[in-house]
C-alpha positions as CSV (number, residue, x, y, z in Angstrom):
1,M,-0.1,-0.2,0.3
2,N,1.2,3.2,-1.2
3,V,1.2,6.1,2.1
4,R,1.5,8.7,-0.4
5,A,-2.0,7.7,-2.1
6,F,-3.6,8.9,0.9
7,D,-5.5,12.0,1.3
8,P,-4.2,13.9,4.5
9,L,-8.1,14.5,5.1
10,H,-9.4,11.1,5.1
11,V,-6.4,10.4,7.4
12,V,-8.0,13.0,9.8
13,A,-11.7,12.1,9.6
14,A,-9.9,8.6,10.5
15,H,-8.4,10.1,13.4
16,L,-11.6,11.8,14.3
17,V,-13.9,9.0,13.7
18,V,-11.1,7.2,16.6
19,L,-11.9,9.6,18.7
20,V,-15.1,9.7,18.7
21,A,-15.7,6.3,18.6
22,V,-13.4,5.7,22.0
23,L,-15.1,8.7,23.5
24,H,-18.4,7.2,23.6
25,L,-17.7,3.2,23.7
26,A,-16.0,4.2,27.2
27,L,-18.6,6.3,28.4
28,G,-21.3,3.9,27.1
29,V,-19.5,0.7,28.6
30,S,-18.3,2.2,31.7
31,N,-21.4,3.6,32.6
32,W,-23.6,0.6,31.6
33,L,-21.1,-1.5,33.5
34,T,-21.9,0.5,36.8
35,Y,-26.0,-1.0,35.7
36,L,-24.9,-3.8,35.1
37,S,-23.4,-4.8,37.9
38,A,-26.2,-4.2,39.9
39,G,-28.8,-6.6,37.6
40,I,-30.1,-3.9,35.7
41,V,-29.4,-5.5,32.1
42,F,-31.4,-2.5,30.5
43,P,-30.8,0.9,32.2
44,P,-33.5,3.9,33.0
45,D,-30.8,6.0,30.9
46,L,-31.0,5.2,27.4
47,R,-27.8,6.8,26.5
48,W,-25.1,4.5,28.2
49,P,-26.5,1.4,25.3
50,L,-26.7,3.8,22.8
51,F,-23.5,4.9,23.2
52,V,-22.2,1.2,22.8
53,V,-24.2,0.4,19.8
54,S,-23.6,3.9,18.2
55,G,-19.4,3.8,19.4
56,L,-19.5,0.1,17.5
57,A,-21.2,1.5,14.2
58,L,-18.1,4.3,14.0
59,V,-15.4,1.4,14.2
60,G,-17.5,-0.7,11.6
61,G,-17.7,2.1,9.4
62,L,-14.0,3.0,9.0
63,L,-13.4,-1.0,8.8
64,A,-15.7,-1.0,6.2
65,A,-14.1,2.4,4.8
66,V,-11.1,0.4,5.0
67,A,-11.2,-2.6,3.1
68,G,-12.9,-0.3,0.5
69,A,-16.4,-0.4,0.7
70,D,-18.6,2.6,-1.2
71,R,-17.8,5.3,0.9
72,R,-21.0,7.6,0.3
73,P,-23.5,5.6,2.2
74,L,-20.6,5.5,5.4
75,Y,-20.3,9.4,4.8
76,V,-24.3,10.3,4.8
77,G,-24.2,7.7,8.3
78,G,-21.6,9.5,9.7
79,V,-22.9,12.8,9.0
80,A,-26.2,11.4,10.0
81,L,-25.2,10.2,13.4
82,M,-22.8,13.3,14.2
83,V,-25.8,15.7,14.0
84,V,-27.5,13.1,16.0
85,Y,-25.1,13.0,18.8
86,V,-24.9,17.1,19.3
87,V,-28.0,17.2,18.7
88,G,-29.5,15.0,21.3
89,Y,-26.5,16.3,23.2
90,F,-28.2,19.6,23.6
91,A,-32.4,18.2,23.5
92,W,-30.7,15.6,26.6
93,H,-30.1,18.6,28.5
94,A,-32.7,20.7,27.3
95,S,-35.0,18.6,28.3
96,G,-33.6,18.1,32.0
97,H,-31.3,15.4,31.7
98,R,-34.1,13.3,31.3
99,P,-33.4,9.6,31.4
100,L,-35.8,8.2,29.2
101,F,-34.8,11.5,26.6
102,F,-38.3,13.4,27.3
103,V,-40.2,11.2,28.9
104,G,-39.6,11.0,33.7
105,P,-38.7,13.5,35.5
106,G,-36.3,15.8,35.0
107,T,-33.8,18.6,36.3
108,H,-33.1,22.5,34.9
109,H,-30.0,24.5,35.9
110,G,-32.5,27.5,36.5
111,G,-32.0,30.3,34.0
112,S,-32.4,30.7,30.5
113,T,-32.2,27.5,28.3
114,L,-30.1,29.1,25.5
115,A,-27.6,30.5,28.6
116,S,-27.4,26.7,29.8
117,L,-27.3,25.2,26.4
118,G,-24.1,27.7,25.7
119,A,-22.5,26.4,29.3
120,H,-22.8,23.2,28.4
121,V,-20.4,23.4,25.2
122,V,-17.6,23.9,27.8
123,A,-18.9,21.9,30.3
124,G,-15.9,20.1,31.1
125,P,-12.6,18.2,28.5
126,V,-14.6,15.8,27.3
127,E,-17.6,17.5,26.3
128,T,-15.9,20.3,24.8
129,L,-13.2,17.7,23.0
130,A,-16.5,15.6,22.1
131,L,-18.7,18.2,20.7
132,A,-15.7,20.0,18.7
133,S,-14.5,16.4,17.3
134,E,-18.5,15.2,15.9
135,T,-18.8,18.9,14.4
136,A,-15.5,18.6,12.8
137,L,-16.4,14.8,11.6
138,A,-19.6,16.0,10.2
139,G,-18.1,19.1,8.2
140,L,-15.8,16.5,6.9
141,L,-17.6,13.7,5.7
142,A,-20.1,16.4,4.3
143,Y,-17.3,17.5,2.3
144,F,-16.4,14.2,1.4
145,L,-19.8,13.1,0.3
146,Y,-20.1,16.9,-1.9
147,R,-16.3,16.5,-3.5
148,E,-17.5,12.8,-4.4
């Protein structure tokens, strides 16, 4: 394989896929294991199993792309998943951290929703890194889709 044949943007995108997948798999597995250790197979907070499934989907998509699969559907799926991550993050916080997304009791931080969402962009290093990586990856994948 000729290393010079790689498009540098594809290499950056692959690294972003790995980063986003690792973040979601780490959060999903560690939090889901907390419930599993208590004997709860299906946790009341559905984010953790969904993080595991979506993280595995990212890894599968990357492996398929490297193996030579048609990339257009992979780009579309990747953009869609990144949009779900980013919109879901803000929707979950706007809903008041409801464990079943928009069902069940929630808590609000007080103040305006817009100010609260803005504060969540920089809520911590993991959140900021995840949002920046997901947004950058969505942009790159959309660019690849447009270019092809």
